[in-house]
N, C-alpha and C positions, 0 to 999 in steps of 0.2 A: 504493500500500500504506500509506504514511504517513497518507494522508487517511482510509482505512478505520480505522486505529488510533485516529485522533482521534475519529471518529464513535463507535467502540465505547467509547471512554473516557467519552463522554457518558452512556452507560447507567448509569454510576456516580452520576449526578445524578438527582434525582427527576423533573425534566422529561424528561430523556433516557430514563429507565426507562418513564415513562408513554407517551412517543412510541413506544418499541419495542413495548410491549404493544398499543398501538392498531394499529400496522402489522401485527403478527402476527395480530390478530383480524380485521382487514380482509381479509388474504389468505385466511384459512380461510373467511370468509364468501363470498368470491368462488369458492372451491372448491365450496361448497354451491350457489351460484347457477348456475354453469356446468356442474357435473357431476351434481348431484342434483335440483335444482329445474328444472322446465320452464317458464321464464319467457317463452318465445316472443318473443324480441327481433326486431323487424321492420325496424329501421333503425339507423344509427349513432348517432342522437340517443338512442334508448332504451338502446343499449349504453353510452353515456356516463353516463346517469342511473344505470344499474345499478352502474357503477364507483364513482360518487360516493355513492350512498345509504347505505352502511354507515358512512361517516366521521362524519357529524354526531352521530348518537346514541352512537356508540362514544366519541368525544371527550367528550361530555357525561357519560356514565356513568363512564368511567375517570378523567376529570378531577376527579371528586368526591373522589378520594383526596388530591388536593393540599391540601384543606382541613384535613387532619390534620397536626398539628405533630410528633408523635412518630413515629419510624420503626417502632416496634412496632405502631402502628395503621395507618400508611400502607401498608406492604407487605402485611399480611394482608387489609386491606380491598380493595386493588387486585386481589389474587388471588381473593378471594371474588366480586367483581364479574365478573371474567374467567370464573371457573368457572361461575357462574350463567348468564352470557350464552352461554357455550359449550354448557351443558346445554340452554338454550332452543333454540339453533341445532340441536343434534344430535337432540333428540327430534322436532323438526320434520322433519329429514332422514328419520328412521325412519318417522314418520307419513306423510310425503309418498310414500315408496316403496310404502306399502300403499294409501293412499287418494287419492293425487294431489291433496292438499289440505294446507292449513296448520292447525295446531291453534289453536282459539279458546280464550279464557279459560274459557268454560263447559266445553269439552272437557277442559281441564287439571284443572279442579276436579272433574269427574266421572271421575277416573282409572280407576275400576273399569270404566267403559264403554269407555274407550280400550283398556285391557288386554284386555278381552273382544273388542273389535274387531280387535285385533292377533292374537288367537287364540293367544297364547303363543308366537308365531313371530317374536319380535323378533330372535332370533339369526339366523334365516334371512334377515332383512332387512338384515343388516349387510354391509359390503363391505370389501375389503382397504384401500382408501384412507381408511377411517374413522379410521385412526390419525392422519391429518393434523389432525383436529379436536382432538386432545388432546396431540399430540407437543410443541407449543410450550410448554405448561405444564410438562411433565416436564423438558424441556431447560432452561428458565429456572430452575426450582427447583434442578436440579443445578448450574447455573452459579453460582447464589447460594450454594449449599452449599460449593462449592470456591473461592468468592471470585473467580471470573473476572468476575463482576459484583459490584461492591462496594455495600454498603448505605450510603446517604447519610443521616447523622444530622441534617443541616441542614434545618430547616423552610423551606417556600416562602412567600414573602410572600403575604398574602391577595389582594393586587391581582392577582397572577399567576393564582391560582385563579379569580377573577372574570373575568379576561381570557379564560381558556380556556373558561369557561362561556359567555361572550358570543360567542366565536368559534363555539362549537358551535350556539348558537341561530341565529346569522347563517347558518351553513352549512345548517342545516335549512330556514330560510326560503327560501334559494336553491334547495335541493333540491325543496321543495314547489312553488315557482313553476315550475320546469322541468317537474315532473310535471303541473301544471295546464295548462301550455302544450301538452303532448302528449296529455293525457287530461283535458279539461274535466270539472268536477263529479266529480273523482276520489273525494272523500270523501262527497259527498252521494248519489251513485248507488251506488257500491260493488257493482257487479254480479259481481265475482269477487275473492276475497281475493288471488289471484295478482297482480292489478294493483296493489293497495296495497303488497304486498311488493316488486314490481318497481320501483315509483316511489319508495317511501319507506323500504323496508327492513323487516326482520323485527321489530326492536324497536319501531319506530313503529307497525307493524300491531298488535302485541300491546297496546300502550298504547291505541291507538284502539279496538280491539275491547273492551278492558277497560272503557273509558269508556262505550261503547255498551251493554255488558252490564250495567254498574252502573245506568245510566239505566233500562234495561228492567226490571231486577230491582226497582228502587225503585218504578216505576210499578205493577208487578204485585203487589208486596208490599202496596201500599196499596189494591189493588182489592178490591171487595166484591161478593158475590153479588147484592146488591140493585141493583147497577148494570145488571143484566140486565133489570130490570123495564121500563124505558123502551124498550129495544131490542126486547124481546118484544112490547110493545104496538105498536110501529111495524111489525114484521114481520107480526104477525097482522092488523093493520088493512089492510095492503097486499097480503095474500095473494090470488092469482088462481087460482080453481078451474080444472082442466084442461078442455079440450074433450072431451066424452064420446065423440065419434066417433074422435078420434085417440089417446085415452088407451090405452096398451098396444098400439098398432099394430105396434110392433117388439119386443114382449115375447119374451124369451129369445134374441133374436138377438145375434150378436157385435157389439160396438161398435168401429168403426175410426175414429179421429180423425186427420185430416190437417191439420196446423198449417202454414198457408201463411205463410212468413216475409215480412214487409213487403209484403204483397199487398193492393192497394187495389181497390175495387169497379169503378173506371173501366176496369180492364183487361178485365173481362168484356165480350165482344162488341166489343172495340176492334180496329180495323184500322190498321195502319201500313204505308205504301207498298204498299197492296193486300193485305197479309198479315194474317190473324187472329193476334193476339198469343197467345191461349189457346184454340185451336180445340177441344181436348178438354173443358176446363172449360166452354166455351160450350155444348157438347152436353149436359153434365150439368145445367147451369143451366136449360136449356129442356126437359129431359126430364120426362115424366109420372111418372117414378119419383122425382122430386126436389121437395122443398119448398125453395125458395130465397127469400131476403129481399134486396130491393134498397134498403132503408132501415135497414140494420144498421150500427152505428157501433162503432169501437174506443173504449175508455174508459181507456186506459193512461196512466200518469204516467211518472215517471223510471224505473220498473222495466221499462218497455217489454215485451219478450217475457215476462218473468216475471210482470208484472202481468196480462197476458192469460191466462197459465196459472192465476194466482191466482183470477181471476174464473171461468174455465172449471171449475176443480176444486172451488172452495169456495162460489161464489155470493156472495162478498164482494169489496169493492173493494181495489185496491192501496193503498199508503200515500201520504200527501201528499208525502213526500220519500223518496227511496231505494226499495229493493226489499223487499217483505215476505219474499221468499225468502231474501235475504241477511241481513236484520236480525232476523227472527223465526223463520225456517224451522227453525232447529236444535231448538227446544224448544216451539214453539207447539202448542196443541191444535187439531186440525182435525176436522171431520166431513165429509170430502171425498168426491168421486165415486169414487176408487179404493177407499176403504174401504167405501163403500156397495155398490159392485158386488162387491167381495170377499165381503162378508157375504151377498150374494145368490147366491153360488156361482160367481162369475166369476174367471178368472185376470186379472191386471192387469199391464201392462208398458208401458214407454216405450222407443222406439228413437230414438237421437240420436247423430250423428256428431261431437259435440264432447266435450271433457273433462267428467267428471261434476261437477267443482267449479264450473263456470261457472254463475253465478246460484245457487250453493250447492244445486244440484239433488240431489246425492248425499246430502245430509242432509234437505232438505225433502221429497223424495219418500218417505222412510221415514215421516215424520210424516203425510203424506197417505195412506199405506197402500198404496203401490205394491209389489207383490211382486218385480218384476224391473225392472232399469234397464240396458239395453244401450247403454252410452255408447261413446266413442271407443276404449276399451280392448278392445272386442270386434270392432273393424274394422281393416282395413289402411288407414291414412290416410297412407301414405308417398307421397313424390313429388307428382305432379300429381293424385292422387286426392282431395286435400283443398284447400279454400279457407281463408280466414282464420278462419272460424267452424266449420270441421269438414268432414266427408266430403260430397262432392258428392251431390246428391239421387238421381240415377240409381243410384249405387252404394249409397246408404243403403237404398233399397227393395230392390234386388237382394240385397245382402249380409245383409239382415235375415230373409230367408226361412228360413235354417237355424235361426233362433231361433223365429220365429213358428210354424213347423210343429210344434214340440214343445210349445206351450202348450196346456193343457187348455181345451176349449170348454165353455160360451161364454167369450169373453174380451173385456176392455175394454183396448184398446191405443191408444197415441198415437204418431204419427210427427212429429218436429220437423224440418222441412226448414230448410236454411240457405243454399242457393245464391242465393236471391233477397234477399240481405242486402247492405246498403251495404258497400263502394263499387260493388257490382254488376259484378264482373269475372268473366270466364270465359276459359278457354284458347280459342284460335281454333278448335281442333278440336272443341270441345264444341258449338258453335252456328254456323250459317250465316245466322241471322236478320239481315235488313237493318234496321238501326236508323234512327230519324229523325235529323235534323240540326238540333238546337235551339241548338247552340253550348254546351250544357252536357252533358258526357260522362256525368255521373251520371244525368241524365234519359234520355239516349239509351240507355245500357246497361241501364237498368231494364227496358226492354221485351224486351231479349235474354234476361236472366236469368229473367224471368217466363215467356217462351216455353220456356226449358229446363225450368223447374219443371213447366209444363203437360205436356211430353213425359214427364217422370218419372212423373207421376200416370197418364198414359195407359198406360205400361208396367206399372205396378203393378195397374191395373184389369184389364189383360189376364191377369195372373197370377191375380187374384181370380176371374175367370170360368173360367179353365182348371182351377183347383184345386177349384172348387165352393164356394169361400168366399162369393162374391158373393151367391148366393141365400139365404144364411142370415146376412146381415150388414146393419147399417145403417152407412153411411159418413157421418161428419160432417166437412165441410170448412169451415174458417174462416180468415180473415186476422187476424193478431195485432195489427198496427198499421200506421201509414202507412209508406210506403217513401220517398217524396219529401217532404223537409221543407219547411216554409213558405218558407224562404229560396230554394228552387228552384222554387216553384210558378208563378212568373211565366213561367219558361222552359217549364214543363210546359203552361201555358195555350195555348201555340202549337199543341201536339199535340192539345189538347182542343177547338180551334176557338174559343177565347175570346180577346178582346183583352187582352193583358197589362197595358195601361195602366188597365183597368177593374177589375183584380183587387184584392180587399180581404179583410178579416178574415172577412166572411160567406162568401166563396168558400173560404177556408181551412177553415172549420168544415164546410161541405158536403162537402169532399173527404175527410173522415175516415171515409167509408163503407168498409167492408171486406166481403168475401163471407161469407155463411153459407148452407150447403146441408146438408140432411138427405136423403141419397140412399139409397133402399131398392130395390135391383134387383128387378124383378118387380112393384113397386107401380104402380098405374095412375091415381092420383088427385092427383098432385103438381101444383104450380103455383108461379108467382112471387107471393110475398106482399109487400104494400106496407106492412105494419105497421112502425112505428118501434120499434127496440129496440137494446140494446147488449150487450156481452159478459157483463155480470153477469146477463143473462136466459137465458144458454145452459143452465146446469145444470138449473134447474127445468123448462125446455122438454124437454131430453133425458130427464130422469127420467120425466116424464109420458108421453113416447112409448114408454118402456120398460115402462110400467105400474107405476112406482114412485112412491109419494107423496112430495112434497117438503114437505108441510105441517108435519111435525115438526122440520124443520131450519131454522136461522137463515140464510136466504138473502135477499139484498137485491134480487134480480131477480124477475121474474114470467114465467110461461109465455107465450111469444110467440103461441101459438095460442088463448089464453084470451080470451074476450070482456071479461074484467075486467083485461086486461093494461094496465099504465101505459105510455103512449107518450112520456113525457118521459125523454129520455136524458141522464144526468148525465155530464159530463166531469170528469176528476180535479181540474181547477182550479176547479170549481164553475160553470163555464159549462154551458149545456144546450141541447138542441135538441128540438123537438117537430114534429108534422106542420104546424103553422101558424106557429110562431115560433122564433127562434133568439136566445139571449142570449150575448153575448160581452163580458166585462169590464163588465157592467152595461148595455151598449147592446143594445136590442131591435131585431131585424130581422123584417120580415114575409117569410115564405117565398114568399108569392104575388108580391109586388112586388120582393123581394130588396133592399129599401131600408130604411134606418133609420127607426123610428117612435118617437113619444113618447106612449105610452099614458096615458090618464087614466081616472078614474072606475072602473067595474066591471072593465074590462079590466086596468087597472093593479093592482087588488086580486087579480084572477085570476092574473096573472103573478107577483105577489109571493108568492102561496101556492105556486105552482110552484117558485119559487126556494127558499122555505123548506123544501119537501119534499126538494129536491135537497140542500140543506145538511144537513138532518137525517139523510138516508140515508148521506151520506159520513161525517158525524161519528160516527154510531152504528157504522158499519163499522170506523172507525179505533179507536174505544173497544173494540169487541169483540176486535180483533186485537192492538192494542198492550198491552192489559191482560190478554190471554189469558183472556177471560171464558168461553170455551166449556168451560173446565175445570169450571165450576160448572153446566153444562147437560148433561143426560143424556137424549137422545131415546129414546123407547120402542123397544126392539128393536135399538138400535145399541150395539155394543161398542167401547169406547175403543181407539184404536190404540196399540200398544206398538212404538215404532220399533226396539227391540232385537230384534224378531222378524225384521228384514230385514237381509240382507247381500247386496250386489250383486256380489260376486265369484262367478265360476263359475256364472252363471245357466243356461247351457246344460246343464251337468252336473246341476244341481238339477232342471231340467225333465225331463231324460232319466231320472233316478232315480225321479221321480214317475210317469212313464209306466210304468216297469218295475214299480213297486210296485202300480200300479192294474191292470196286466195287461189282461184283456179289457174292463175297465171304463174304460180310458183313452179319452178323447174327442178327443185331439189329431189333427191332420190326418195326421201321420206314422203314428199307430196305426191310424187309419181306413183308410189306404191299404195296410195289411198291412206296416207297418214299412218303407215305401218313401218316400224323400225326394221332395219336389215341386220341388226346386231346378231340375231340368232343364226345368220348365214355364215358368221365367222367361226372358223375352227382353228384352235391352237392347242398345242401340247405343252404350253408353258406350265411348268410345275407349280408356279406361284399361284395360279388360279385355282388350284386344288385346296389352297389355304383360305381361311376366312379373311375377307378383305376388311381393311380398316381405313378410316379417314383421319386417324390420329396424327399422322405425319404430313398431312397435306398442307400446302401453303395457303393461307387465307386470301380470298379474293373479295375485296370490299364491294358491296353493292353499288351500282351506278344506274342512274336513270337516263339511259341512252337508248333511244328507239331507232337510231339510224342504222342503215345497213353496214356502216363502217365501224 
């Protein structure tokens, strides 16, 4: 007891008072972390980082008060910092409860949009324990008023203030190092704001986001419309006219996109221990109803999956560093596939079993023009139904039927699978596939999760056929990026029948092939195409198959079916690959001999021109996106997207209200079948469905009074 009295007496000193305030703020930050924010701590090391990360910035900010000599400045300043920091913490708590995301600086500056987004329901988002965020300030003020804590008139030596500041910076350096150990490229990739908060804290995230926003704002403020001239010249010069026989072959059909997570082309037709890894996808690949490409490459950078989506939806490349979705997705101008299809009379939706904030999808999708986003909040992801990156694929396809069947046709929908994601783990009851034995569990399990994904798609196709959707749809299936990294490729080589000792950078480049298939059930003229292409080519190809011109849009890819298609595939790091040559870090390889060559004369000039074209395309795309130059460009017939038109809460309710308002004109599957659900047509062997379902772990969706179709 005497020891406690001595400690309490120290609160009457300035250092003691600052220490008390730091501890109290640290405690309420932990309340937010563990009660309100879903930080998904996966191991004790992450738990330790979360315990430590509020300390450095809190000491730094609160320690600034020590530089004031007079008590009448010291105490009010310290309280002001505490109040502002508490306010920042609390508005993020409220915002997170509604959007499962953290507030960016641009969101704070656009308060009216935040207020609109919360729909005036902030009171409904409060919780009884919220008193803990403010109670300490009230109690401390009362204790000061009744002099249980005495005001210390003695100034602190400047050296003490400098020492405290130094300790804060040292603590932050340690914190950052620990974060980088557990999550390399934490600040350069930034694929989820939750990760930055988890590893560095809310204050550090806000400062980091503010710096990024300032840099982007400065770049955009100095941008001029005239900067589009060079880009337009490049786009128009490289435009490839569509194949007349294929243009419009899928006109007015539903578009169903299946995004194969981490799925590489070598899995197609691959056998392991006598088993086909992907028997169903193999059938689709060989089918006469499918156009498949065996020389199609991913072109992603640090943005990985989000880069693939960027190219798919916009026909532009991802950024040289980080993710376009997370860095620019909040307020960039896009003329993207969802908006193009929306304005052609399509419903547009994404189905994904991860949280909406991952890769900033919940904001970027609005700017792309998606009407609906059915993220993890729409699914039961409790227990073993979910893996590290979201709902298992069999459950995603099965559980999405209740949403898909209410969408108006034609629709443009995208399914983002996750089960085939590193570290490629499944519960034993999910798969009996016998893996190879390479000595590398990552490589071995990759084949098992790919087989599981194949089964998931087979089940989904069975539903498409039973429901009648298949005959009126084009299904596009593509792999987003590599699954096995270069560091494990030598172990993979054993399964591919290649000598690991001979493996080199050329082999790494060739292995970046991913699948691309356009499947049109009932079509009879499909085949495997050997054309070289990349993800940036997908959008113009798809638009032309749908009978939609791509000529008026600024897209850096070209139609894969066009005779004018450019077969030089640019990688994000400015390497490239073509039917005859591969360039890696400036080294040229012959695809025929698979050996390094040293070109001279006309061949050297030809290859240099190819490199220049790759460089220009990537640079022009970066300029277009980083400077938001599309705001200066208005394609004929295209209406600019207003993201405030979209709110992803209660998507099912909105779809059902639209059905009801359309009455007999409704074209949804549900309406077509006489208001009868098609869910009973879906068959899955997912073992989780044999267990009793629960809503206990579902993310809350706040009710919204939104009767629009968007």
